[in-house]
TORTORRO-154280 format. One record per residue (C-alpha): chain; residue in three letters; residue number from 1; x, y, z. Coordinates in steps of 0.25 Angstrom, whole numbers, plus 5000, padded with zeros to 4 digits. Layout:
N
+------+------+-----+------+------+------+
! unit ! code ! pos !    u !    v !    w !
+------+------+-----+------+------+------+
!    A !  ala ! NUM !    X !    Y !    Z !
...
+------+------+-----+------+------+------+
//
This chain:
90
+------+------+-----+------+------+------+
! unit ! code ! pos !    u !    v !    w !
+------+------+-----+------+------+------+
!    A !  met !   1 ! 5438 ! 5472 ! 5154 !
!    A !  lys !   2 ! 5431 ! 5467 ! 5166 !
!    A !  ile !   3 ! 5420 ! 5475 ! 5174 !
!    A !  glu !   4 ! 5415 ! 5471 ! 5187 !
!    A !  val !   5 ! 5400 ! 5473 ! 5188 !
!    A !  glu !   6 ! 5388 ! 5473 ! 5197 !
!    A !  asn !   7 ! 5375 ! 5464 ! 5196 !
!    A !  ile !   8 ! 5379 ! 5453 ! 5188 !
!    A !  lys !   9 ! 5371 ! 5441 ! 5193 !
!    A !  cys !  10 ! 5370 ! 5430 ! 5183 !
!    A !  gly !  11 ! 5371 ! 5425 ! 5169 !
!    A !  gly !  12 ! 5360 ! 5434 ! 5164 !
!    A !  cys !  13 ! 5368 ! 5446 ! 5169 !
!    A !  ala !  14 ! 5380 ! 5441 ! 5162 !
!    A !  ser !  15 ! 5372 ! 5440 ! 5149 !
!    A !  ser !  16 ! 5366 ! 5454 ! 5150 !
!    A !  ile !  17 ! 5380 ! 5460 ! 5153 !
!    A !  arg !  18 ! 5387 ! 5453 ! 5141 !
!    A !  lys !  19 ! 5376 ! 5456 ! 5131 !
!    A !  gly !  20 ! 5376 ! 5471 ! 5136 !
!    A !  leu !  21 ! 5391 ! 5473 ! 5135 !
!    A !  leu !  22 ! 5392 ! 5467 ! 5121 !
!    A !  gln !  23 ! 5384 ! 5479 ! 5117 !
!    A !  val !  24 ! 5394 ! 5489 ! 5122 !
!    A !  glu !  25 ! 5403 ! 5493 ! 5111 !
!    A !  gly !  26 ! 5417 ! 5487 ! 5112 !
!    A !  val !  27 ! 5413 ! 5475 ! 5120 !
!    A !  thr !  28 ! 5416 ! 5462 ! 5113 !
!    A !  asp !  29 ! 5413 ! 5452 ! 5125 !
!    A !  ala !  30 ! 5408 ! 5452 ! 5139 !
!    A !  glu !  31 ! 5409 ! 5441 ! 5150 !
!    A !  val !  32 ! 5402 ! 5442 ! 5163 !
!    A !  asp !  33 ! 5407 ! 5436 ! 5176 !
!    A !  val !  34 ! 5394 ! 5434 ! 5184 !
!    A !  glu !  35 ! 5400 ! 5429 ! 5197 !
!    A !  gly !  36 ! 5412 ! 5440 ! 5196 !
!    A !  gly !  37 ! 5403 ! 5451 ! 5192 !
!    A !  ala !  38 ! 5412 ! 5456 ! 5181 !
!    A !  val !  39 ! 5411 ! 5458 ! 5166 !
!    A !  asp !  40 ! 5423 ! 5455 ! 5157 !
!    A !  ile !  41 ! 5421 ! 5463 ! 5144 !
!    A !  glu !  42 ! 5429 ! 5463 ! 5131 !
!    A !  ala !  43 ! 5430 ! 5477 ! 5127 !
!    A !  pro !  44 ! 5439 ! 5488 ! 5125 !
!    A !  asp !  45 ! 5442 ! 5496 ! 5138 !
!    A !  ser !  46 ! 5436 ! 5508 ! 5131 !
!    A !  ala !  47 ! 5422 ! 5501 ! 5132 !
!    A !  arg !  48 ! 5423 ! 5499 ! 5148 !
!    A !  glu !  49 ! 5414 ! 5511 ! 5151 !
!    A !  ala !  50 ! 5404 ! 5507 ! 5141 !
!    A !  val !  51 ! 5404 ! 5493 ! 5146 !
!    A !  ala !  52 ! 5403 ! 5498 ! 5161 !
!    A !  ala !  53 ! 5391 ! 5507 ! 5157 !
!    A !  lys !  54 ! 5384 ! 5495 ! 5150 !
!    A !  leu !  55 ! 5386 ! 5486 ! 5162 !
!    A !  ala !  56 ! 5380 ! 5497 ! 5171 !
!    A !  ser !  57 ! 5368 ! 5500 ! 5162 !
!    A !  met !  58 ! 5365 ! 5485 ! 5162 !
!    A !  gly !  59 ! 5365 ! 5485 ! 5178 !
!    A !  tyr !  60 ! 5379 ! 5479 ! 5179 !
!    A !  pro !  61 ! 5388 ! 5491 ! 5184 !
!    A !  glu !  62 ! 5402 ! 5490 ! 5186 !
!    A !  val !  63 ! 5405 ! 5486 ! 5201 !
!    A !  gly !  64 ! 5406 ! 5499 ! 5209 !
!    A !  ser !  65 ! 5400 ! 5508 ! 5198 !
!    A !  val !  66 ! 5386 ! 5509 ! 5203 !
!    A !  ser !  67 ! 5381 ! 5512 ! 5217 !
!    A !  gly !  68 ! 5368 ! 5516 ! 5224 !
!    A !  leu !  69 ! 5355 ! 5516 ! 5217 !
!    A !  arg !  70 ! 5362 ! 5514 ! 5203 !
!    A !  ser !  71 ! 5366 ! 5501 ! 5209 !
!    A !  ala !  72 ! 5352 ! 5496 ! 5211 !
!    A !  ser !  73 ! 5349 ! 5501 ! 5197 !
!    A !  ala !  74 ! 5360 ! 5493 ! 5191 !
!    A !  lys !  75 ! 5356 ! 5480 ! 5199 !
!    A !  ala !  76 ! 5342 ! 5482 ! 5193 !
!    A !  lys !  77 ! 5347 ! 5483 ! 5179 !
!    A !  ser !  78 ! 5356 ! 5471 ! 5181 !
!    A !  phe !  79 ! 5344 ! 5462 ! 5185 !
!    A !  ala !  80 ! 5337 ! 5466 ! 5172 !
!    A !  ser !  81 ! 5350 ! 5463 ! 5164 !
!    A !  cys !  82 ! 5351 ! 5450 ! 5171 !
!    A !  ala !  83 ! 5337 ! 5446 ! 5168 !
!    A !  val !  84 ! 5339 ! 5450 ! 5153 !
!    A !  gly !  85 ! 5352 ! 5441 ! 5152 !
!    A !  arg !  86 ! 5345 ! 5429 ! 5158 !
!    A !  met !  87 ! 5333 ! 5430 ! 5149 !
!    A !  ser !  88 ! 5342 ! 5431 ! 5136 !
!    A !  gly !  89 ! 5348 ! 5418 ! 5140 !
!    A !  glu !  90 ! 5362 ! 5422 ! 5136 !
+------+------+-----+------+------+------+
//
């Protein structure tokens, strides 16, 4: 499944996203397209809601799913995930 998300900025973001999604039950692989702002996930369709929730909790909400003040909160979370991904060097 492919999900378009907000706030992907760099390889650090991609690393954090991949690592986080592999913790979701049913996800066997995740590839992040930084330039396209999308995540391609190998998982059953039944895992889509859990995958979208995990992405949002990490600061990478599905495009069009967050607005107003919650959008600012998502951006702040994505900056933290980005930094963690860069520090882990993956």
